[in-house]
N, C-alpha and C positions, 0 to 999 in steps of 0.2 A: 260973748262973741264968738267964742273959739268953737262953742258945740255948733253953731250955725256954718261954721265954716266948714267943720268935720262933717256935716249932714250934706252940705252942698257938695263937697267934693266926691262922698260917695256918690251921692246922685250922679254926679257928673260923669264918674267913673262906670257906673251900671250905665248909664246912659249911652255913653259912647261904644261899651261893648256889645251891649245890645244893637246898636244901630248897626254896627258892622259886621257883628255876625250872622245878624238874621234876615233875609229879603224880606221874609214876611213881616217882619214888625215896622220894615220900611215904607211895605204898601199899606200896611195897616193905617198910618199914620199919614199917609197921602204925600209920603216925600216931608213930611215939619218936622223936626228934629224935638221943636221944643213940647209937642205934645206927650213924647215920651219922657223928658226930663221933668216936666213939671207934674205927671202923674206919678212918676218916681220920687221927687221932693214931698207933693202932699202925700204919698203913702208912709213915707218916713216918720213925717208929724203924725198923722194921724195914729199912728202905732206908738209913737212915743206919748203921745194924749192921754190913750187907751190905757198903755200898760201903766201909767201915770196914776190915774183916776182908779181904775181898778185895784192897784195895790193900795192906794191910800184911803181909799172907802172901806176896802175888807180887809185892812191891816195885814196885807200879805207880806209888804215888804217894807222896810226903814230905805230911808236915802243912797244910804252905802249900797246896802244889796242893788239897789236897782242903778248905781254907778257900776258894780263889779258886773251887773247883767248888759250894761251897755257896752262896757271893755269886751266883753264874751261877743257880742253881737259885730263889733268892730274888727273883732280879729277873726270872723266868720267872712266879714266880706274883704279881709286883707288876704284869706286863703283862698275866696273864689276868685280873685283879681289878676293873679297870674295864669289861673286856667284858663281865663275866659282870654288873656291877652294873648298865650301859647294859641289858642286855636284861631283869634282873630291874626295874629301876626304870620302863622303858619298857612293858613287857606284862601285870605282874601289878598294880600300883599302879591303883589307880582313877583317873582322869582329874583330879580334882582334888588329888591327892597327889603326881601325879607332876612329876618335876626340869622345870625350865625349860629351855629354850635354852643359857642359860649355862652350866650343870651339867652337860649334854651334852656342850658344847665342851669342858669342862674334862675331863671323861672321856675323851674322845676324843683330846686331846691327849696325855693321859695312856699310852695305847695306843701312838700314834707314838711318844713319845720311850722307852717301853719296849720297842718293836719295833727301831728305830734303835740304843738301846743295847745290846740280845742281839748285834746283829750284829758289835760291833766286835771286833776280835782281840787278846785279853789278852795274846797272848805278850811284848808290850814289858814288860809288867809282870811277868812270871813269870821273864823273861830277867835282870831287873834285878840286878846284883851286890851292889847294897847291902841287898837283902833276903836274903842267903845268911846262915840261920841258923846252920848249920853252922860256916862260917869265923868267925862271929861269936861265937858263943856257946861252943863246944864246941872249943877247940883242940886 
């Protein structure tokens, strides 16, 4: 159930940011926010199913590796969210409602933090023998 909530949260965040950042997106959907939201939700689920099926059929990855990939994609989404939030908050909101310098600095730190964390090499985690599920749980 938590996975559904996370995917829905990501879809809401992406939808909100696209909706408020682009007049073109609002025109394309005819002013109906649901069209973007459900398109994003279906794209996320379709991509998840495609990755799962391909990796299972062609033995490309084990479930742990898929979880690690999902975590990396979640980090990517969390890295892009502050960028979109900075654009939306500082371009679209009227001057009296725009965030202060402290809020903008915190969002910028989030972008830098996400960028440097996304560049880390996760191979040391993936090759850790203590996480070998087959050896531990399936003798």
